[in-house]
N, C-alpha and C positions, 0 to 999 in steps of 0.2 A: 504494500500500500504506500509506503514512503516514496518509492520511485514515481508512482502515479501522481501523488500529491505534488511532488517537486516539478514534474513535467507540466502539470496543470497550472501551477503558480507561474512558471516561466512563460507558458503560452498566454497568460493573462497580463504579461508585461512586468512582473515583479521579479526581483532578484533576492536570493537568500542572503542573510547576513553571513559573515565569515564564520561565526559560531555555528549557524545552522548547516552551512556547507561542510565544515570539518566534522560535525557530528554525524552527518550523513555518510561521509567517507569512512569514518570509524565504525559506523553501523555495518557498512558493506564488509569491512575487514572482519568484524565479529560474527557476521551472519553465517559463515560457512560456505558462502557462494564461491569464494576463492580459496578453497582448501587445497594446499599444495601436496598433502599426503594422500589424496584420492588415488587409490591404486587402479582405478579404471582409466586414468590418464597415462599416456606414455611418459617416458622420462622427459622428453622435450616439452610435453604439455605441462608437467609439474614444474619444470624450470621456467616456462613462460608464466605460469601462475605466480611463482615466487617473485619473478621480475615485476609483474604487474602489481603485486602487493607492495613491493618496495617503492614503486613509482607512486602509488596512491598514498602511502605513508609520507613520502617526501613532499607531495603536493599539499597534504594537510598541514605538515609542519611549516612549510613556506607560507601558506596562506595565513596561518596564525602569526607568524613572525613578521611578514611583510605587509599584511592587510588586516591587522588586528582591530583597527578602527573603521573598517568598511570603506576605506578610501576609494577603492575601485568601484564599488557599487554607487557611491556618492558621485564620482566622476561620470559614470554612465548616466545616472539620473539627471545631473546638471546638463550633460550634453544633449539628452533627449528633450530638455526644456528650452533649448536655444532656438531662435528663429533667425536663420542665416539666409540672406538673399545673395545668391551667387549669380550676378548679372554678367552676361558675356556679350560683348559687342564684336561683331565680325566685320 
């Protein structure tokens, strides 16, 4: 349900806060969806899952470190509120 709620929110023009985003990433990691010990996967598949997990963990850490005050979301919102007239004369 979480993924559906996030996609619905994004489709309505809203962005999650950094806290919501990192909580979602950590939920994915805890959920078992990306379990590298799954024996039904090949060795390459398990390695790919390990790499993906490491990538998700790094994104969550960087988001908290670099965007703890939701600066990116604020920038996107401010940008969406601008009214820029790009007049071109040929």
